[in-house]
C-alpha positions as CSV (number, residue, x, y, z in Angstrom):
1,X,-6.7,16.4,-35.0
2,X,-5.4,17.9,-31.4
3,X,-3.2,16.2,-29.3
4,X,-5.3,14.9,-26.9
5,X,-7.1,12.6,-29.6
6,X,-3.3,11.6,-30.7
7,X,-2.5,10.4,-26.9
8,X,-6.0,8.4,-26.9
9,X,-5.1,6.8,-30.1
10,X,-1.8,5.9,-29.3
11,X,-3.2,4.5,-25.8
12,X,-5.2,2.1,-27.9
13,X,-2.6,1.2,-30.1
14,X,-0.4,0.1,-27.3
15,X,-3.0,-1.9,-25.6
16,X,-3.6,-3.4,-29.1
17,X,0.1,-4.0,-29.6
18,X,0.3,-5.6,-25.9
19,X,-2.5,-8.2,-26.7
20,X,-1.1,-9.0,-30.4
21,X,2.4,-9.7,-28.2
22,X,0.8,-11.9,-25.6
23,X,-1.1,-13.8,-28.2
24,X,2.1,-14.2,-30.2
25,X,4.1,-15.4,-27.6
26,X,1.1,-18.0,-26.5
27,X,1.4,-19.5,-30.1
28,X,5.3,-19.4,-30.3
29,X,5.5,-21.3,-27.1
30,X,3.3,-24.4,-27.8
31,X,6.2,-26.2,-30.1
32,X,8.2,-26.0,-26.7
33,X,5.8,-27.3,-24.9
34,X,4.5,-30.5,-27.2
35,X,6.7,-33.8,-26.4
36,X,8.6,-34.9,-29.4
37,X,8.5,-38.3,-30.3
38,X,11.7,-40.6,-29.0
39,X,14.4,-41.2,-31.5
40,X,16.8,-43.8,-32.2
41,X,19.4,-41.9,-30.9
42,X,20.4,-42.8,-27.4
43,X,22.9,-39.8,-26.5
44,X,21.9,-37.7,-23.5
45,X,22.2,-33.9,-24.0
46,X,22.1,-31.1,-21.2
47,X,19.1,-29.1,-21.4
48,X,18.9,-25.8,-19.4
49,X,16.2,-23.5,-19.0
50,X,15.5,-20.4,-16.7
51,X,12.5,-18.1,-16.4
52,X,12.4,-14.4,-16.0
53,X,9.9,-11.7,-15.2
54,X,9.6,-7.7,-14.8
55,X,6.9,-6.0,-12.2
56,X,6.8,-2.1,-13.1
57,X,5.8,0.0,-10.2
58,X,5.3,3.7,-11.3
59,X,8.5,3.7,-13.6
60,X,10.6,1.1,-11.8
61,X,11.1,-2.0,-13.0
62,X,11.6,-4.8,-10.7
63,X,13.3,-7.8,-12.1
64,X,13.8,-11.7,-11.4
65,X,15.1,-14.6,-12.7
66,X,15.7,-18.3,-11.8
67,X,17.5,-21.0,-13.6
68,X,20.7,-20.9,-15.8
69,X,23.4,-18.0,-14.4
70,X,23.7,-16.8,-17.8
71,X,19.9,-15.4,-17.5
72,X,21.2,-12.5,-15.1
73,X,23.0,-10.2,-17.9
74,X,20.0,-10.3,-19.8
75,X,18.0,-9.5,-17.2
76,X,20.1,-6.4,-16.3
77,X,20.0,-5.5,-20.0
78,X,16.4,-5.9,-20.0
79,X,16.1,-3.6,-16.7
80,X,18.1,-0.9,-18.2
81,X,16.2,-0.6,-21.3
82,X,12.5,-0.9,-19.9
83,X,13.7,2.0,-17.2
84,X,15.0,4.1,-20.1
85,X,11.8,3.5,-21.9
86,X,9.8,4.3,-19.3
87,X,11.9,7.6,-18.3
88,X,11.6,9.0,-21.9
89,X,7.9,7.9,-22.1
90,X,7.3,9.9,-18.6
91,X,9.3,13.1,-19.9
92,X,7.5,13.1,-23.6
93,X,4.2,12.9,-21.6
94,X,5.1,15.5,-19.2
95,X,6.1,17.8,-22.3
96,X,2.8,17.3,-23.9
97,X,0.8,17.6,-20.7
98,X,3.0,21.3,-20.5
99,X,1.9,22.2,-23.8
100,X,-1.9,21.2,-23.8
101,X,-1.9,23.4,-20.4
102,X,-0.1,26.2,-21.8
103,X,-2.6,26.0,-24.8
104,X,-5.5,26.0,-22.4
105,X,-4.8,29.1,-20.8
């Protein structure tokens, strides 16, 4: 199997994993949206939440968040991980493309 075909299979596999993650995140978020039955316990509790997201343009992730202040540390960590991951992927793709170009000459 040549390297080009391996890359095609890897790309299709990554797309399928992406669809699976979207499906699983939808399924896993359902219990948090269903209202629970009122309990006899009248204690009040503080509930806090937040939201975060990342938009990736080429290999630069732009992340944002709103909500509890503790989310900022997690966003910084996610941003660094995504940036390093994209740089590694770009370097691996550049190496494989250079070997493909060198082999065809």
